[in-house]
Structures are given as structure tokens and as C-alpha cells.
MARMAR-741171 format. One record per residue (C-alpha): residue number from 0; residue in three letters; x, y, z. Coordinates in nm, 2 decimals, m for minus. Example, Ala and Ser with C-alpha at 12.3 -4.5 7.8 and 13.67 -1.06 7.14 Angstrom:
<nodes>
{node 0, ALA, {1.23, m0.45, 0.78}}
{node 1, SER, {1.37, m0.11, 0.71}}
</nodes>
This chain:
<nodes>
{node 0, MET, {31.41, 9.71, m20.89}}
{node 1, SER, {31.39, 9.91, m21.22}}
{node 2, GLY, {31.38, 10.28, m21.23}}
{node 3, ASP, {31.00, 10.29, m21.24}}
{node 4, PHE, {30.83, 10.21, m20.91}}
{node 5, ILE, {30.62, 10.34, m20.62}}
{node 6, LEU, {30.81, 10.42, m20.30}}
{node 7, PRO, {30.62, 10.45, m19.97}}
{node 8, VAL, {30.79, 10.71, m19.75}}
{node 9, ASP, {30.71, 10.80, m19.39}}
{node 10, LYS, {30.71, 11.18, m19.40}}
{node 11, PRO, {30.81, 11.34, m19.06}}
{node 12, VAL, {30.65, 11.65, m18.91}}
{node 13, GLY, {30.80, 11.97, m19.06}}
{node 14, PRO, {30.89, 11.93, m19.42}}
{node 15, THR, {30.63, 11.98, m19.70}}
{node 16, SER, {30.54, 11.70, m19.94}}
{node 17, HIS, {30.73, 11.90, m20.21}}
{node 18, ASP, {31.04, 11.89, m19.98}}
{node 19, ILE, {31.03, 11.51, m19.97}}
{node 20, VAL, {30.99, 11.49, m20.35}}
{node 21, ALA, {31.29, 11.72, m20.39}}
{node 22, ARG, {31.51, 11.52, m20.16}}
{node 23, ALA, {31.41, 11.19, m20.33}}
{node 24, ARG, {31.50, 11.34, m20.67}}
{node 25, ARG, {31.85, 11.41, m20.53}}
{node 26, ASP, {31.90, 11.09, m20.34}}
{node 27, LEU, {31.77, 10.86, m20.61}}
{node 28, ASN, {31.92, 11.08, m20.89}}
{node 29, VAL, {31.59, 11.06, m21.08}}
{node 30, PRO, {31.43, 11.37, m21.22}}
{node 31, ARG, {31.08, 11.24, m21.26}}
{node 32, ILE, {30.92, 11.19, m20.92}}
{node 33, GLY, {30.57, 11.29, m20.80}}
{node 34, HIS, {30.34, 11.19, m20.52}}
{node 35, THR, {29.98, 11.09, m20.48}}
{node 36, GLY, {29.84, 11.33, m20.22}}
{node 37, THR, {29.98, 11.62, m20.02}}
{node 38, LEU, {30.04, 11.60, m19.64}}
{node 39, ASP, {30.05, 11.93, m19.45}}
{node 40, PRO, {30.38, 12.02, m19.29}}
{node 41, PHE, {30.25, 11.96, m18.94}}
{node 42, ALA, {30.13, 11.61, m19.05}}
{node 43, SER, {30.34, 11.29, m19.07}}
{node 44, GLY, {30.29, 10.96, m19.23}}
{node 45, LEU, {30.25, 10.78, m19.56}}
{node 46, LEU, {30.35, 10.95, m19.88}}
{node 47, LEU, {30.35, 10.75, m20.20}}
{node 48, LEU, {30.63, 10.86, m20.43}}
{node 49, CYS, {30.59, 10.78, m20.80}}
{node 50, VAL, {30.93, 10.73, m20.95}}
{node 51, GLY, {31.02, 10.75, m21.32}}
{node 52, ARG, {30.75, 10.64, m21.56}}
{node 53, ALA, {30.54, 10.54, m21.25}}
{node 54, THR, {30.45, 10.91, m21.22}}
{node 55, ARG, {30.19, 10.82, m21.49}}
{node 56, LEU, {30.01, 10.60, m21.23}}
{node 57, ALA, {29.95, 10.88, m20.98}}
{node 58, GLU, {29.60, 10.95, m21.11}}
{node 59, TYR, {29.50, 10.59, m21.03}}
{node 60, LEU, {29.63, 10.62, m20.67}}
{node 61, THR, {29.52, 10.97, m20.56}}
{node 62, GLY, {29.15, 10.86, m20.53}}
{node 63, LEU, {29.21, 10.57, m20.29}}
{node 64, ALA, {29.07, 10.59, m19.94}}
{node 65, LYS, {29.31, 10.71, m19.68}}
{node 66, GLY, {29.36, 10.62, m19.32}}
{node 67, TYR, {29.47, 10.85, m19.04}}
{node 68, GLU, {29.53, 10.87, m18.67}}
{node 69, ALA, {29.47, 11.22, m18.52}}
{node 70, VAL, {29.43, 11.42, m18.20}}
{node 71, ALA, {29.17, 11.69, m18.16}}
{node 72, ARG, {29.18, 11.95, m17.88}}
{node 73, LEU, {28.83, 12.02, m17.75}}
{node 74, GLY, {28.72, 12.37, m17.63}}
{node 75, VAL, {28.94, 12.58, m17.86}}
{node 76, SER, {28.87, 12.67, m18.23}}
{node 77, THR, {29.14, 12.82, m18.46}}
{node 78, ASP, {29.12, 12.98, m18.80}}
{node 79, THR, {29.32, 12.71, m18.97}}
{node 80, GLU, {29.14, 12.43, m18.78}}
{node 81, ASP, {29.48, 12.31, m18.65}}
{node 82, HIS, {29.72, 12.41, m18.38}}
{node 83, GLN, {29.92, 12.64, m18.62}}
{node 84, GLY, {29.64, 12.88, m18.65}}
{node 85, GLU, {29.51, 13.18, m18.44}}
{node 86, ILE, {29.26, 13.11, m18.17}}
{node 87, VAL, {28.92, 13.24, m18.27}}
{node 88, GLU, {28.70, 13.10, m17.99}}
{node 89, GLU, {28.74, 12.92, m17.65}}
{node 90, ARG, {28.45, 12.74, m17.49}}
{node 91, SER, {28.40, 12.55, m17.16}}
{node 92, GLY, {28.22, 12.23, m17.10}}
{node 93, TRP, {28.47, 11.99, m17.25}}
{node 94, ASP, {28.57, 11.87, m16.90}}
{node 95, SER, {28.22, 11.74, m16.83}}
{node 96, LEU, {28.20, 11.53, m17.15}}
{node 97, ALA, {28.18, 11.15, m17.11}}
{node 98, GLU, {28.37, 10.92, m17.34}}
{node 99, ASP, {28.05, 10.74, m17.44}}
{node 100, TYR, {27.89, 11.07, m17.54}}
{node 101, ILE, {28.19, 11.15, m17.77}}
{node 102, ARG, {28.18, 10.80, m17.92}}
{node 103, ALA, {27.80, 10.84, m17.99}}
{node 104, ALA, {27.86, 11.18, m18.15}}
{node 105, MET, {28.11, 11.02, m18.39}}
{node 106, THR, {27.85, 10.79, m18.53}}
{node 107, ASP, {27.69, 11.09, m18.70}}
{node 108, PHE, {28.01, 11.14, m18.90}}
{node 109, THR, {28.03, 10.80, m19.06}}
{node 110, GLY, {27.90, 10.71, m19.40}}
{node 111, THR, {27.84, 10.97, m19.68}}
{node 112, ILE, {27.82, 11.32, m19.53}}
{node 113, ASP, {27.86, 11.68, m19.64}}
{node 114, GLN, {28.17, 11.87, m19.54}}
{node 115, ILE, {28.27, 12.23, m19.58}}
{node 116, PRO, {28.64, 12.26, m19.67}}
{node 117, PRO, {28.86, 12.48, m19.44}}
{node 118, GLN, {28.94, 12.84, m19.53}}
{node 119, PHE, {29.31, 12.75, m19.50}}
{node 120, SER, {29.36, 12.48, m19.76}}
{node 121, ALA, {29.53, 12.41, m20.10}}
{node 122, LYS, {29.19, 12.41, m20.26}}
{node 123, LYS, {29.17, 12.67, m20.55}}
{node 124, VAL, {28.89, 12.92, m20.59}}
{node 125, ASP, {28.91, 13.12, m20.92}}
{node 126, GLY, {29.27, 12.99, m20.96}}
{node 127, VAL, {29.39, 13.11, m20.62}}
{node 128, ARG, {29.46, 12.87, m20.33}}
{node 129, MET, {29.24, 12.92, m20.03}}
{node 130, HIS, {29.52, 12.96, m19.79}}
{node 131, GLU, {29.65, 13.25, m19.99}}
{node 132, ARG, {29.31, 13.42, m19.98}}
{node 133, ALA, {29.28, 13.35, m19.61}}
{node 134, ARG, {29.61, 13.51, m19.53}}
{node 135, ARG, {29.50, 13.82, m19.71}}
{node 136, GLY, {29.20, 13.83, m19.48}}
{node 137, GLU, {28.95, 13.71, m19.74}}
{node 138, HIS, {28.66, 13.49, m19.64}}
{node 139, VAL, {28.51, 13.28, m19.91}}
{node 140, GLU, {28.18, 13.10, m19.86}}
{node 141, LEU, {28.26, 12.75, m19.97}}
{node 142, PRO, {27.99, 12.50, m20.06}}
{node 143, ALA, {27.97, 12.17, m19.88}}
{node 144, ARG, {28.08, 11.87, m20.07}}
{node 145, SER, {28.01, 11.50, m20.03}}
{node 146, ILE, {28.27, 11.28, m19.86}}
{node 147, THR, {28.26, 10.93, m19.73}}
{node 148, VAL, {28.39, 10.84, m19.38}}
{node 149, HIS, {28.43, 10.46, m19.39}}
{node 150, GLU, {28.55, 10.43, m19.03}}
{node 151, LEU, {28.57, 10.67, m18.73}}
{node 152, GLU, {28.68, 10.53, m18.40}}
{node 153, LEU, {28.76, 10.68, m18.07}}
{node 154, ILE, {29.10, 10.56, m17.95}}
{node 155, GLU, {29.14, 10.76, m17.63}}
{node 156, PHE, {28.98, 11.05, m17.45}}
{node 157, SER, {29.21, 11.23, m17.21}}
{node 158, ALA, {29.03, 11.56, m17.16}}
{node 159, PRO, {29.06, 11.79, m17.35}}
{node 160, PHE, {29.23, 11.57, m17.61}}
{node 161, VAL, {29.05, 11.32, m17.83}}
{node 162, ARG, {29.26, 11.06, m18.01}}
{node 163, PHE, {29.08, 10.89, m18.30}}
{node 164, ARG, {29.14, 10.70, m18.62}}
{node 165, THR, {28.95, 10.73, m18.94}}
{node 166, VAL, {28.94, 10.58, m19.29}}
{node 167, CYS, {28.79, 10.83, m19.54}}
{node 168, SER, {28.75, 10.91, m19.90}}
{node 169, SER, {29.01, 11.11, m20.09}}
{node 170, GLY, {28.95, 11.48, m20.05}}
{node 171, THR, {28.83, 11.46, m19.69}}
{node 172, TYR, {28.98, 11.72, m19.45}}
{node 173, VAL, {29.05, 11.56, m19.12}}
{node 174, ARG, {29.09, 11.91, m18.97}}
{node 175, SER, {28.73, 11.98, m19.07}}
{node 176, LEU, {28.62, 11.65, m18.93}}
{node 177, ALA, {28.77, 11.75, m18.59}}
{node 178, ARG, {28.61, 12.10, m18.63}}
{node 179, ASP, {28.26, 11.95, m18.70}}
{node 180, LEU, {28.29, 11.70, m18.42}}
{node 181, GLY, {28.38, 11.98, m18.18}}
{node 182, GLU, {28.07, 12.17, m18.29}}
{node 183, ALA, {27.85, 11.86, m18.25}}
{node 184, LEU, {27.98, 11.84, m17.89}}
{node 185, GLY, {27.90, 12.21, m17.84}}
{node 186, VAL, {28.26, 12.30, m17.74}}
{node 187, GLY, {28.45, 12.35, m18.06}}
{node 188, ALA, {28.78, 12.18, m18.15}}
{node 189, HIS, {29.09, 12.19, m18.36}}
{node 190, LEU, {29.35, 11.93, m18.47}}
{node 191, THR, {29.68, 11.91, m18.29}}
{node 192, GLU, {29.82, 11.59, m18.45}}
{node 193, LEU, {29.77, 11.41, m18.78}}
{node 194, ARG, {29.94, 11.10, m18.91}}
{node 195, ARG, {29.84, 10.92, m19.23}}
{node 196, THR, {29.86, 10.55, m19.18}}
{node 197, SER, {29.74, 10.41, m19.51}}
{node 198, ILE, {29.65, 10.48, m19.87}}
{node 199, GLY, {29.43, 10.21, m20.01}}
{node 200, ARG, {29.59, 9.88, m19.91}}
{node 201, PHE, {29.94, 10.04, m19.86}}
{node 202, SER, {30.05, 10.09, m19.50}}
{node 203, VAL, {30.30, 10.33, m19.34}}
{node 204, THR, {30.44, 10.03, m19.16}}
{node 205, ASP, {30.59, 9.92, m19.50}}
{node 206, SER, {30.75, 10.26, m19.58}}
{node 207, VAL, {31.10, 10.39, m19.55}}
{node 208, SER, {31.22, 10.69, m19.36}}
{node 209, VAL, {31.33, 11.00, m19.54}}
{node 210, ASP, {31.69, 10.93, m19.44}}
{node 211, ALA, {31.67, 10.58, m19.58}}
{node 212, ILE, {31.59, 10.71, m19.94}}
{node 213, GLN, {31.96, 10.73, m20.00}}
{node 214, ASP, {32.00, 10.36, m19.90}}
{node 215, PRO, {31.96, 10.14, m20.22}}
{node 216, GLY, {31.89, 9.83, m20.01}}
{node 217, ALA, {31.61, 9.99, m19.81}}
{node 218, VAL, {31.46, 10.14, m20.13}}
{node 219, ASP, {31.47, 9.80, m20.31}}
{node 220, ALA, {31.30, 9.63, m20.01}}
{node 221, ALA, {31.02, 9.89, m19.99}}
{node 222, ALA, {30.96, 9.97, m20.36}}
{node 223, ILE, {30.63, 9.86, m20.51}}
{node 224, THR, {30.63, 9.75, m20.88}}
{node 225, PRO, {30.39, 9.93, m21.11}}
{node 226, LEU, {30.18, 9.61, m21.15}}
{node 227, ALA, {30.15, 9.56, m20.77}}
{node 228, ALA, {30.07, 9.93, m20.73}}
{node 229, MET, {29.76, 9.87, m20.95}}
{node 230, GLY, {29.65, 9.58, m20.73}}
{node 231, HIS, {29.32, 9.76, m20.66}}
{node 232, LEU, {29.23, 9.72, m21.03}}
{node 233, ARG, {29.13, 9.39, m21.19}}
{node 234, THR, {29.43, 9.23, m21.36}}
{node 235, LEU, {29.40, 9.11, m21.72}}
{node 236, ALA, {29.68, 8.89, m21.84}}
{node 237, VAL, {29.76, 8.91, m22.22}}
{node 238, GLU, {29.98, 8.72, m22.46}}
{node 239, GLN, {30.29, 8.86, m22.65}}
{node 240, ASP, {30.09, 8.94, m22.96}}
{node 241, ASP, {29.86, 9.15, m22.76}}
{node 242, VAL, {30.15, 9.33, m22.59}}
{node 243, THR, {30.28, 9.43, m22.94}}
{node 244, ARG, {29.94, 9.57, m23.04}}
{node 245, ILE, {29.90, 9.75, m22.70}}
{node 246, SER, {30.24, 9.90, m22.73}}
{node 247, HIS, {30.12, 10.08, m23.05}}
{node 248, GLY, {29.80, 10.20, m22.87}}
{node 249, GLN, {29.58, 9.96, m23.05}}
{node 250, LYS, {29.27, 9.79, m22.91}}
{node 251, VAL, {29.27, 9.41, m22.86}}
{node 252, THR, {28.98, 9.17, m22.84}}
{node 253, VAL, {28.91, 9.02, m22.49}}
{node 254, GLU, {28.59, 8.83, m22.53}}
{node 255, GLY, {28.42, 8.73, m22.21}}
{node 256, GLU, {28.58, 8.99, m21.99}}
{node 257, PRO, {28.35, 9.22, m21.79}}
{node 258, ASP, {28.36, 9.59, m21.87}}
{node 259, GLY, {28.56, 9.83, m21.65}}
{node 260, PRO, {28.91, 9.95, m21.57}}
{node 261, VAL, {29.19, 9.69, m21.57}}
{node 262, ALA, {29.57, 9.66, m21.51}}
{node 263, VAL, {29.70, 9.48, m21.82}}
{node 264, ALA, {29.98, 9.24, m21.73}}
{node 265, PHE, {30.23, 9.03, m21.92}}
{node 266, GLY, {30.41, 8.81, m21.67}}
{node 267, GLU, {30.51, 9.03, m21.38}}
{node 268, ASP, {30.51, 9.35, m21.58}}
{node 269, LEU, {30.25, 9.62, m21.62}}
{node 270, VAL, {30.18, 9.65, m21.99}}
{node 271, ALA, {29.91, 9.92, m21.96}}
{node 272, VAL, {29.62, 10.05, m21.77}}
{node 273, GLY, {29.31, 10.03, m21.98}}
{node 274, GLU, {28.93, 10.00, m22.01}}
{node 275, VAL, {28.74, 9.70, m22.12}}
{node 276, ASN, {28.42, 9.78, m22.31}}
{node 277, ASP, {28.20, 9.53, m22.51}}
{node 278, GLY, {28.47, 9.28, m22.55}}
{node 279, SER, {28.75, 9.52, m22.65}}
{node 280, LEU, {29.04, 9.64, m22.44}}
{node 281, ARG, {29.14, 10.00, m22.51}}
{node 282, PRO, {29.47, 10.10, m22.35}}
{node 283, LYS, {29.47, 10.44, m22.18}}
{node 284, LYS, {29.83, 10.44, m22.03}}
{node 285, VAL, {30.09, 10.23, m22.20}}
{node 286, PHE, {30.40, 10.12, m22.02}}
{node 287, VAL, {30.58, 9.91, m22.29}}
{node 288, THR, {30.75, 10.03, m22.60}}
</nodes>
């Protein structure tokens, strides 16, 4: 594997996403490493690390749908909407809820819905992250924003705990999904466990542990090539003459190709990510010299 690739890592509970990136920089001896979506310290699961020039692909991966398994605790609401926060309300009635009633309530949270982000989050308001404002005692009225919940499934109900899985659009707060489900059930809720199981078509089952990042064999086995990482885009194969033009940032003619974003390939290599428009391919990110 070359020095430019995507590495799926299984982040454990505890460290921040930044901690994992810092360790990968050290273990791989590569200064340029980024990731495609933060996981809270209390969450575990799939973190896609972009290594070397593959950091330029991050923007094409951050918007992919994400899958999670989570556990919500009914009857208790916290200020952070997870178990690390302060309890703000306790309500009874959760012990009389039936599993079918919970499953029916979940149907109202599938599809395109509005969600108010949590007060404790990395979202910035006037340049300041919400969790910094919240810790100062500030409360900001945040507007609801549109999200898409592709799947929401009850796995197990063992009162007061609800284990569920979801696949949702990027930008969805699973903490807030648990909060809103608790409100719909009339008892409140907060998240006690969160594990990201997928990003787009990439699964945590194909990832490496944090300790395995220092094992070249494990990294080679799990690493995803830049071209494979762009598998959610249409692939457009080009000839050597086109590669030369693209390497200089020039447009090339691609008659008969439909408009839209494409991953430009020469053999097994990613040449560029570009946009086809009216029979012309305009490279946006070039990966050849």
C-alpha cells in the first residue's frame, strides 16, 4: 500500500477522535492524517482516517450516511443528552411501556424530520462551540434542521433500556434522537451507549484496532485505496493522454457521459475527482503529477 490511503479504525470508548489521529501520525510516521467525522469520547466504532494525500478526499466521505447501534435510558433526561451529563429531570411510567408501543413510536422518527441539535455539541454559534457556551451556563435557542433517518430499528427493550440501531444522514445527533424518542414516549431519555457501525458502505467489521495501527501487516490488510474509497461515485476511466491533461488541471472531452461528480480512474489508480458537465470533465481534486 502506498502512503496515501483510507484506514478504517475501531475507536474505543475514552479517547477523542483527535487522540486517535495523533496516535496514527506517530505509529505510521505520517504527518498528514485527518478523519471524516468526529466521534464523542464516550462513543466507540468506525473512524475513517485519511492518510497522506488522501486527506483531500475527506470532504467526499464526511457526507455519507452513518450507521449506529445505541442504548437509551428511559425516564431520565440529562443536560448533555448522554450519561456524562447532569440529570435535569426524572419521570416515571417507563416501566409500563410495551415493546410494541416503543416500536410504533420509532416510526415517527424515520424519513426526513426536523431535529434540534443538543446544547452540548461541537456545533459553532458565532464562532464558539456549543459545548463551550453550555459549560458557561449559556443557553442558545437553536433552530431545528432537516435530517434523514433511513432506518430506525428496535433491537431490544429491557426496561428502562432501549437498544436500537439506526442509519441516518450526516449531521444527525443520535443523542438527540434518543432525547426526542423519550419525549414522544412521555418519559424522557438519554443515551448511555453509542457505537458507529458504518460510514457509507464501509463497516467497522473491516477496521483495525487502535493498537494494530503500529502493525504494518494489519494496516496493509485494512487500508482502502483512494479509488476504492470513492466507490460511491461513478467511475470514469480515461486514457494516458487524458491523464496528462488532467494532471495540469485541464478539462477533457467525455462525450456521451452523463453530468455529475465522478471518480476519474486510470487502471487501479485515482487520477482525480471531477465533475462532468455538457460533455466536458473538469477536474476538481487532482491526484497525479
